[in-house]
C-alpha positions as CSV (number, residue, x, y, z in Angstrom):
1,M,216.1,28.3,103.7
2,R,218.5,31.2,103.3
3,G,218.2,34.3,105.5
4,P,217.9,37.9,104.0
5,I,221.6,38.6,104.3
6,S,222.5,35.4,102.3
7,W,220.1,36.6,99.5
8,V,221.7,40.1,99.5
9,K,225.1,38.4,99.2
10,A,223.7,36.2,96.2
11,L,222.4,39.2,94.3
12,T,225.2,41.7,94.9
13,G,228.2,39.4,95.1
14,V,229.3,40.8,98.4
15,A,231.7,38.3,99.9
16,S,230.9,38.4,103.6
17,D,228.1,39.2,106.1
18,A,230.4,41.8,107.6
19,A,230.7,43.6,104.3
20,V,226.9,43.6,104.0
21,Y,226.4,45.1,107.5
22,A,229.2,47.7,106.7
23,V,227.2,49.4,104.0
24,G,227.3,52.9,105.5
25,T,225.0,55.1,103.4
26,T,221.3,55.3,103.2
27,T,221.6,55.0,99.4
28,G,223.8,51.8,99.6
29,I,221.4,50.2,102.1
30,L,218.3,51.0,100.0
31,A,220.1,49.6,96.9
32,Y,220.9,46.4,98.7
33,L,217.4,46.0,100.1
34,K,215.7,46.7,96.8
35,G,218.0,44.1,95.1
36,A,217.3,41.6,97.8
37,I,213.6,42.1,97.7
38,G,213.6,41.8,93.9
39,L,215.6,38.6,94.1
40,L,213.3,37.2,96.7
41,Q,210.3,37.9,94.5
42,M,212.0,36.3,91.5
43,L,213.0,33.2,93.5
44,G,209.4,32.9,94.8
45,R,208.2,32.6,91.3
46,Q,210.8,30.2,90.1
47,K,210.3,26.4,90.2
48,G,213.8,24.9,90.1
49,A,217.3,25.1,91.2
50,V,219.6,28.2,91.2
51,W,223.0,28.1,89.4
52,F,225.8,30.5,89.6
53,A,228.2,31.7,86.8
54,D,231.2,34.0,87.6
55,S,233.7,34.9,84.8
56,T,236.2,36.3,87.4
57,I,236.9,32.9,89.1
58,S,240.0,30.9,88.2
59,A,238.3,27.6,87.7
60,S,234.7,26.2,87.6
61,G,233.1,24.5,90.6
62,A,229.9,22.7,91.0
63,G,227.9,25.9,90.2
64,K,225.7,25.9,93.3
65,S,227.0,29.1,95.0
66,W,229.3,32.0,94.3
67,A,232.0,30.2,96.1
68,T,231.6,27.1,93.7
69,A,230.3,29.0,90.6
70,F,230.8,27.9,87.0
71,K,233.2,30.1,85.0
72,T,230.9,30.2,81.9
73,I,227.2,30.6,81.2
74,T,227.5,27.6,78.8
75,E,228.3,25.3,81.7
76,A,225.4,26.7,83.8
77,V,223.0,26.0,80.9
78,A,224.3,22.5,80.5
79,A,223.7,21.8,84.1
80,A,220.2,23.4,84.3
81,A,216.8,22.0,83.8
82,A,213.6,23.6,82.7
83,G,212.5,26.3,85.2
84,D,215.9,26.9,86.8
85,T,217.6,30.2,87.4
86,I,221.1,31.2,86.4
87,L,222.7,34.1,88.3
88,M,225.6,35.7,86.6
89,R,228.3,38.3,87.2
90,G,231.5,39.3,85.4
91,S,232.1,39.6,81.7
92,F,231.3,36.8,79.2
93,T,232.0,36.3,75.6
94,E,229.9,33.4,74.7
95,A,227.4,32.0,72.1
96,V,224.7,30.2,74.1
97,T,221.6,28.4,73.0
98,C,218.8,27.9,75.6
99,S,216.2,25.2,74.7
100,L,214.9,24.9,78.3
101,A,211.5,26.4,79.0
102,G,211.3,28.8,81.9
103,I,215.0,29.4,82.4
104,R,215.9,32.7,83.9
105,F,219.1,34.5,83.1
106,I,219.6,37.1,85.8
107,G,222.6,39.5,86.0
108,A,223.6,39.8,89.7
109,G,224.3,43.2,91.1
110,T,222.5,46.5,91.4
111,G,222.9,47.4,87.7
112,P,223.3,45.7,84.4
113,K,226.9,46.5,83.9
114,E,227.9,44.1,86.6
115,C,227.1,41.3,84.2
116,Q,228.3,42.0,80.7
117,W,227.7,39.6,77.7
118,G,229.3,39.9,74.3
119,G,230.2,37.6,71.4
120,A,232.6,37.1,68.7
121,A,232.0,38.7,65.3
122,D,228.9,37.3,63.5
123,A,227.8,35.4,66.5
124,K,224.6,35.4,68.5
125,C,225.2,35.8,72.3
126,L,222.0,34.2,73.4
127,T,219.7,32.2,71.2
128,I,216.3,31.5,72.9
129,S,214.5,28.5,71.4
130,A,212.1,27.7,74.3
131,N,209.1,29.3,75.8
132,Y,208.9,31.4,79.0
133,V,212.6,32.3,79.1
134,R,213.5,35.5,81.1
135,V,216.5,37.7,80.6
136,E,217.1,40.4,83.1
137,N,219.7,43.0,84.3
138,I,222.3,42.2,81.7
139,Y,224.6,44.6,79.8
140,F,224.8,43.1,76.2
141,K,227.4,44.1,73.7
142,P,225.9,43.1,70.3
143,P,228.6,41.3,68.2
144,A,230.1,42.9,65.1
145,Y,229.1,42.0,61.6
146,S,231.1,40.7,58.7
147,A,228.7,38.0,57.5
148,G,225.5,36.3,58.6
149,V,223.2,37.9,61.1
150,P,224.9,38.6,64.4
151,A,222.7,39.6,67.5
152,A,222.8,39.9,71.2
153,I,219.5,38.0,71.6
154,A,218.0,35.8,68.8
155,L,214.5,34.5,69.2
156,S,213.4,31.3,67.6
157,G,210.4,29.4,69.0
158,A,210.6,31.7,72.0
159,N,207.0,32.4,72.9
160,W,206.5,34.5,76.1
161,A,210.1,35.6,76.3
162,F,210.6,38.3,78.8
163,I,213.6,40.7,78.3
164,V,213.6,43.2,81.2
165,G,216.0,45.9,82.4
166,C,218.8,45.1,80.0
167,R,221.2,47.4,78.3
168,F,222.2,46.9,74.6
169,Q,225.4,48.8,73.9
170,G,226.3,48.8,70.3
171,Q,229.9,48.2,69.4
172,T,231.8,49.0,66.1
173,S,229.9,47.2,63.3
174,S,227.1,45.9,65.6
175,H,224.0,45.1,63.5
176,N,221.2,43.8,65.7
177,A,220.4,43.8,69.4
178,I,217.3,41.6,69.4
179,Y,216.6,39.6,66.3
180,S,214.1,37.0,65.0
181,A,214.3,35.4,61.6
182,V,210.9,33.7,61.5
183,C,207.5,34.4,62.9
184,D,207.5,31.7,65.6
185,S,207.9,33.9,68.7
186,D,204.7,35.4,70.0
187,N,203.7,37.4,73.1
188,V,207.3,38.6,73.6
189,H,207.7,41.3,76.3
190,I,210.6,43.8,76.1
191,K,210.4,46.1,79.0
192,D,212.6,48.9,80.6
193,C,215.5,48.2,78.3
194,E,218.0,50.6,76.8
195,F,219.3,50.5,73.3
196,Y,222.3,52.7,72.5
197,Y,224.7,53.1,69.6
198,M,223.1,50.6,67.2
199,N,224.3,53.1,64.6
200,T,226.3,51.0,62.0
201,A,225.8,52.9,58.8
202,T,224.5,49.9,56.8
203,S,222.3,48.4,59.4
204,G,222.2,49.2,63.1
205,I,218.7,47.9,64.2
206,A,217.7,47.6,67.9
207,I,214.8,45.2,67.5
208,L,214.3,43.3,64.2
209,G,211.6,40.7,63.5
210,V,211.7,39.5,59.9
211,E,208.4,38.7,58.2
212,A,208.2,35.1,56.9
213,G,205.5,33.4,54.9
214,G,203.0,36.2,55.4
215,L,202.9,35.5,59.2
216,N,203.3,38.0,62.0
217,Y,204.7,38.5,65.5
218,S,201.5,38.5,67.6
219,G,200.9,40.0,71.0
220,W,204.3,41.6,71.5
221,I,204.6,44.3,74.2
222,I,207.5,46.8,74.0
223,E,207.3,49.1,77.0
224,G,209.4,51.8,78.8
225,C,212.4,51.3,76.5
226,K,214.8,54.0,75.4
227,F,216.2,54.1,71.8
228,H,219.1,56.4,71.4
229,S,221.7,56.7,68.7
230,C,220.1,53.9,66.7
231,L,219.8,54.0,62.9
232,K,216.6,51.9,63.2
233,C,214.8,51.2,66.4
234,I,211.9,48.8,65.9
235,D,211.2,46.8,62.7
236,V,208.7,44.1,63.5
237,S,205.9,42.8,61.3
238,M,203.5,43.0,64.3
239,R,199.9,42.0,64.9
240,A,197.9,42.9,68.0
241,G,201.0,44.4,69.7
242,T,201.4,47.2,72.1
243,L,204.1,49.9,72.1
244,K,203.9,52.3,75.0
245,Q,206.0,54.7,77.0
246,N,209.1,54.3,74.8
247,E,211.6,57.1,73.8
248,F,212.8,57.5,70.2
249,A,215.6,60.0,69.6
250,E,216.1,61.4,66.1
251,Y,219.5,62.9,66.9
252,G,222.2,60.8,68.3
253,I,225.9,59.9,68.2
254,N,227.0,58.6,64.8
255,P,229.9,56.1,64.2
256,A,232.3,59.1,63.9
257,G,231.4,60.2,67.4
258,A,229.6,63.3,66.4
259,V,226.0,64.5,67.2
260,A,224.0,64.0,64.1
261,Q,220.5,63.5,62.7
262,L,220.8,59.8,62.9
263,M,217.5,57.8,63.1
264,S,216.3,56.7,59.7
265,M,213.4,54.7,61.0
266,G,211.7,54.8,64.4
267,I,208.9,52.2,64.2
268,D,207.9,50.0,61.3
269,L,205.0,47.6,62.1
270,S,204.1,46.8,58.5
271,G,203.9,43.5,56.9
272,T,201.3,41.1,55.3
273,N,198.3,40.8,57.6
274,S,199.9,43.0,60.2
275,G,197.9,45.5,62.2
276,A,195.5,46.0,65.2
277,N,198.5,47.4,67.2
278,V,198.2,50.0,69.8
279,V,201.0,52.7,69.9
280,T,200.5,55.2,72.7
281,Q,202.3,57.4,75.3
282,N,205.6,57.3,73.4
283,Q,208.1,60.1,72.8
284,L,208.5,60.2,69.1
285,G,211.4,62.1,67.7
286,G,211.7,63.5,64.2
287,T,208.8,64.2,61.8
288,Y,205.6,62.3,62.6
289,G,205.1,60.7,59.3
290,A,205.4,57.5,57.3
291,T,209.2,58.0,56.7
292,L,210.1,57.4,60.3
293,Y,206.9,55.8,61.6
294,V,205.1,53.1,59.6
295,V,201.7,51.6,60.7
296,G,200.6,48.0,60.3
297,A,198.5,47.0,57.3
298,S,195.2,47.7,59.0
299,G,193.6,48.6,62.2
300,D,196.5,50.2,64.0
301,Q,195.7,52.9,66.6
302,W,198.4,55.5,67.2
303,G,197.3,58.2,69.6
304,G,198.4,60.0,72.7
305,N,202.1,60.0,71.6
306,F,204.2,63.2,71.9
307,N,205.8,64.7,68.9
308,V,207.1,68.3,68.9
309,I,207.0,68.7,65.2
310,A,203.4,67.5,65.0
311,G,202.6,70.1,67.7
312,G,202.5,68.0,70.8
313,V,200.2,65.0,71.5
314,T,199.2,63.1,68.4
315,A,195.6,62.2,67.7
316,A,195.9,60.3,64.4
317,N,198.0,57.6,62.7
318,P,201.2,58.9,61.0
319,A,200.8,59.3,57.2
């Protein structure tokens, strides 16, 4: 069993016990302790082994510690079994498919930028095709588009996926941050994530779930997320979902780098047989109406959101 200092080193990447003890400020100590506690909680829930991936090393090892880490996420996934955890640090440019249930991809460090993940043009950085996969504390750079459907995360048969505390930073010609092509991923949780600069003029969508065969994405929860400088924020044919405590900015930074009225669609939950969604406690920029905010087919309840143009707290569905 590892001691607390070892877990701090695992999470933060600090090389020695002396360096951990040398943290000299209250802020630094609290950050390390918070990170260590979070990691201990996560490891208490995980069932399997812990693997390490570090892009900064010169050559791959056995992947069982930072000192023997894999150089790529691809190697870590190949070694892992269902229920394992992969701790990552550095900067990766990879296309990875995860078909192992319960895998956890965790960015090591005190903030998501300590683990960056991008991909080649038209690629998908991470395709999740198994249930109960968790992705946390990672700084994604959604790939550029020239053909196909690039995305930072693609969901396909990914029920109960948890995407938590990640940053999705749009690049030139980025099209999608989180994407699903078919309605086979239910109960997806997207929490405390940031979506910035998904502002490509012809697309630029933060979260896109394409309707297929009249089916819907059921039981999704999108909570505590920030959508800024995105052309489109959420476009998911949703049923029995919940959107709460999110922020949608109408104005943002356009591809030319200027502040502009950018958002063309904040939320669109429409689709065949969609509805029964709860949308509450969100900050909704722009005009509170069907141009920017589209309800599901029936049974949606939008109330308790804040919209300045509508006069404050909303009490009815947008129309």
